[in-house]
C-alpha positions as CSV (number, residue, x, y, z in Angstrom):
1,X,30.4,101.7,66.5
2,X,31.3,104.2,69.3
3,X,34.9,104.9,70.2
4,X,34.7,103.0,73.5
5,X,33.4,99.9,71.8
6,X,36.0,100.0,69.1
7,X,38.8,100.4,71.7
8,X,37.6,97.6,73.9
9,X,37.2,95.3,70.8
10,X,40.7,96.2,69.8
11,X,42.1,95.5,73.3
12,X,40.3,92.1,73.3
13,X,42.4,91.2,70.2
14,X,45.7,91.9,72.0
15,X,47.4,89.0,73.7
16,X,48.0,89.4,77.4
17,X,51.4,91.0,78.0
18,X,51.4,92.9,74.7
19,X,52.4,96.5,75.4
20,X,50.4,99.0,73.3
21,X,50.0,102.7,72.8
22,X,47.5,105.1,71.3
23,X,49.0,104.5,67.9
24,X,47.9,100.8,68.0
25,X,44.2,101.8,67.6
26,X,44.4,103.7,64.3
27,X,41.9,106.2,65.4
28,X,41.5,109.7,64.0
29,X,43.6,112.2,65.9
30,X,40.4,114.0,66.9
31,X,39.6,110.9,69.1
32,X,43.0,110.7,70.8
33,X,42.0,112.7,73.9
34,X,38.9,110.5,74.4
35,X,41.1,107.4,73.9
36,X,43.7,108.5,76.4
37,X,41.0,109.1,79.0
38,X,39.4,105.7,78.4
39,X,42.7,103.9,78.7
40,X,43.5,105.8,81.9
41,X,40.1,104.8,83.4
42,X,40.6,101.2,82.4
43,X,44.0,101.2,84.1
44,X,42.5,102.8,87.2
45,X,39.9,100.0,87.3
46,X,42.5,97.3,86.9
47,X,41.3,96.2,83.5
48,X,44.7,97.4,82.1
49,X,48.1,97.9,83.6
50,X,50.2,100.9,82.9
51,X,53.8,100.2,81.8
52,X,54.8,103.9,81.4
53,X,53.2,107.1,80.2
54,X,51.0,106.3,77.3
55,X,51.9,102.6,77.4
56,X,49.5,99.9,78.6
57,X,49.1,96.1,78.7
58,X,46.5,93.5,79.6
59,X,47.5,91.8,82.9
60,X,48.2,88.1,82.6
61,X,46.8,86.5,85.8
62,X,48.2,83.2,87.1
63,X,48.1,81.3,90.4
64,X,51.2,83.2,91.4
65,X,49.8,86.6,90.7
66,X,49.9,89.1,87.8
67,X,52.8,88.6,85.4
68,X,54.6,91.5,83.8
69,X,55.3,91.5,80.1
70,X,58.6,90.0,78.8
71,X,61.5,92.4,79.0
72,X,61.7,92.6,75.2
73,X,58.1,93.6,75.0
74,X,58.3,96.3,77.7
75,X,61.2,98.1,76.0
76,X,60.6,97.1,72.3
77,X,60.6,100.8,71.3
78,X,64.3,100.9,72.3
79,X,65.1,97.6,70.4
80,X,63.5,98.0,67.0
81,X,62.6,101.1,65.0
82,X,61.1,101.0,61.5
83,X,62.1,97.3,61.2
84,X,65.8,98.0,62.1
85,X,67.5,96.8,65.2
86,X,68.5,99.8,67.4
87,X,69.2,98.1,70.7
88,X,69.5,94.7,72.5
89,X,68.9,93.3,75.9
90,X,72.1,93.0,77.8
91,X,73.1,92.8,81.5
92,X,71.8,90.2,84.0
93,X,68.8,89.3,81.9
94,X,70.9,88.3,78.9
95,X,73.8,86.9,81.0
96,X,71.2,84.5,82.6
97,X,70.3,83.2,79.1
98,X,74.0,82.8,78.3
99,X,74.5,80.5,81.4
100,X,76.6,83.0,83.2
101,X,74.2,83.3,86.2
102,X,71.0,81.9,87.5
103,X,69.9,85.1,89.0
104,X,66.7,86.8,87.8
105,X,67.2,90.4,86.9
106,X,65.4,93.1,88.8
107,X,66.1,95.6,86.1
108,X,66.6,95.9,82.4
109,X,69.8,96.9,80.6
110,X,69.8,97.8,76.9
111,X,72.8,98.1,74.6
112,X,72.4,101.2,72.4
113,X,74.3,103.5,70.1
114,X,72.6,106.5,71.5
115,X,73.0,108.0,75.0
116,X,69.8,107.7,77.0
117,X,68.9,108.5,80.6
118,X,67.6,105.7,82.9
119,X,63.9,105.3,83.1
120,X,61.2,103.2,84.7
121,X,59.0,100.7,82.9
122,X,56.4,98.6,84.8
123,X,58.4,99.0,87.9
124,X,61.7,98.0,86.4
125,X,64.6,100.3,86.2
126,X,65.8,100.5,82.6
127,X,69.5,101.4,82.1
128,X,71.4,101.9,78.9
129,X,74.9,100.7,78.0
130,X,76.6,102.6,75.3
131,X,77.6,100.5,72.3
132,X,80.0,102.0,69.8
133,X,79.8,99.2,67.3
134,X,76.9,99.0,64.8
135,X,74.1,96.8,66.3
136,X,73.1,94.1,63.9
137,X,71.2,90.9,64.2
138,X,74.3,88.9,63.2
139,X,76.6,90.4,65.9
140,X,74.4,90.8,69.0
141,X,75.6,87.5,70.4
142,X,79.2,88.7,70.1
143,X,78.5,92.0,71.6
144,X,76.9,90.2,74.6
145,X,80.2,88.3,75.1
146,X,82.1,91.6,75.1
147,X,79.5,93.1,77.5
148,X,79.9,90.2,79.8
149,X,83.7,90.7,79.9
150,X,83.1,94.4,80.6
151,X,80.7,93.7,83.4
152,X,82.0,90.3,84.7
153,X,82.7,91.8,88.1
154,X,79.0,92.8,88.4
155,X,77.3,89.6,87.3
156,X,75.2,88.5,90.3
157,X,75.1,85.0,91.8
158,X,78.6,84.1,90.7
159,X,82.2,85.0,91.3
160,X,84.3,87.0,88.9
161,X,86.5,83.9,88.5
162,X,83.6,81.6,87.6
163,X,82.1,84.2,85.3
164,X,85.4,84.5,83.5
165,X,85.6,80.7,83.2
166,X,82.2,80.5,81.6
167,X,83.0,83.4,79.2
168,X,86.1,81.4,78.1
169,X,83.8,78.5,77.3
170,X,81.5,80.7,75.2
171,X,84.5,82.0,73.2
172,X,85.9,78.5,72.8
173,X,82.6,77.5,71.1
174,X,83.0,80.1,68.4
175,X,84.4,79.1,65.0
176,X,87.5,80.9,63.7
177,X,85.5,83.5,61.7
178,X,83.3,84.4,64.6
179,X,86.3,84.6,66.9
180,X,88.0,87.0,64.5
181,X,84.8,89.1,64.3
182,X,84.7,89.2,68.1
183,X,88.3,90.5,68.2
184,X,87.4,93.2,65.6
185,X,84.3,94.3,67.6
186,X,86.4,94.5,70.8
187,X,88.4,97.4,69.4
188,X,85.4,99.7,70.3
189,X,85.6,98.6,73.9
190,X,87.7,99.9,76.8
191,X,91.3,98.7,77.3
192,X,90.8,96.1,80.0
193,X,88.1,94.4,77.9
194,X,90.6,94.1,75.0
195,X,93.3,92.9,77.4
196,X,91.0,90.2,78.9
197,X,89.9,89.1,75.4
198,X,93.5,89.0,74.2
199,X,94.4,86.8,77.1
200,X,91.5,84.5,76.5
201,X,92.2,84.2,72.7
202,X,95.8,83.4,73.4
203,X,94.8,80.8,76.0
204,X,92.6,79.2,73.3
205,X,95.3,79.4,70.6
206,X,93.4,82.0,68.6
207,X,95.0,85.0,66.8
208,X,95.4,88.2,68.9
209,X,97.1,90.6,66.5
210,X,94.3,93.2,66.4
211,X,93.9,93.5,70.2
212,X,97.7,93.3,70.8
213,X,98.3,96.2,68.5
214,X,95.4,98.2,70.0
215,X,97.0,98.2,73.5
216,X,100.0,100.4,74.4
217,X,101.9,97.6,76.1
218,X,102.6,99.7,79.2
219,X,99.3,99.8,81.0
220,X,98.4,97.1,83.5
221,X,95.0,96.0,84.7
222,X,93.9,94.9,88.2
223,X,91.2,92.4,87.8
224,X,90.0,89.5,90.0
225,X,90.9,86.8,87.6
226,X,93.0,83.9,89.0
227,X,96.0,82.5,87.1
228,X,94.3,79.1,87.4
229,X,91.4,80.4,85.3
230,X,93.4,82.4,82.7
231,X,97.0,81.2,82.6
232,X,98.0,83.7,79.9
233,X,96.8,86.8,81.8
234,X,100.3,88.0,82.8
235,X,101.2,88.2,79.1
236,X,98.5,90.9,79.0
237,X,99.6,92.7,82.2
238,X,96.5,91.5,84.1
239,X,97.1,91.4,87.8
240,X,94.9,90.3,90.7
241,X,94.0,92.8,93.5
242,X,96.4,92.8,96.4
243,X,95.1,90.9,99.4
244,X,95.3,92.7,102.7
């Protein structure tokens, strides 16, 4: 069978929205140039959509237009490598699933242990958030809570106070062991994240020894969190911005 026929047969087997590269075809390296040209022609004709250089997908057509692949599919090469988790979707897309906002994300944010420059995938801006903790399947939900504290002022479609209130509810739902792990993971985050977490844990009657010891006790933090939302905040030197 000719290369073109093999390629088209293989593409037919891919589900709509699956992002593929030259390596998905298993062709001899001598055929890669011909393969690249064929995929480029198919993208130009509209048979395929181009997600990024060397990355394509079959368009999924609906009554509302052509749908893009899921975020996880578009950036899967930054999420898993050789079967190991190397990153996770965070930011607005994740916060929406956590119930912190109803906004739909116009970009993709990935938590990662390695510094990476922003890039574009299928029209989405992809940004990276440095994560100093090991990224494991068992701790991603906790890392997302800490990311939400870090970014709570930037969560769209909600106020910082409401975002904080919902984060408190998420932490309230954790059992003691998971809350202790959350506290441990917070030690890799910046000071104000630890201060906010400490205030939340104290408010919920949970231990705060680790975060308390990690803070110098002198620094104060100006954050838009009302006393009515977090009554223990002053114990952690969290102050509201001065109103003019």
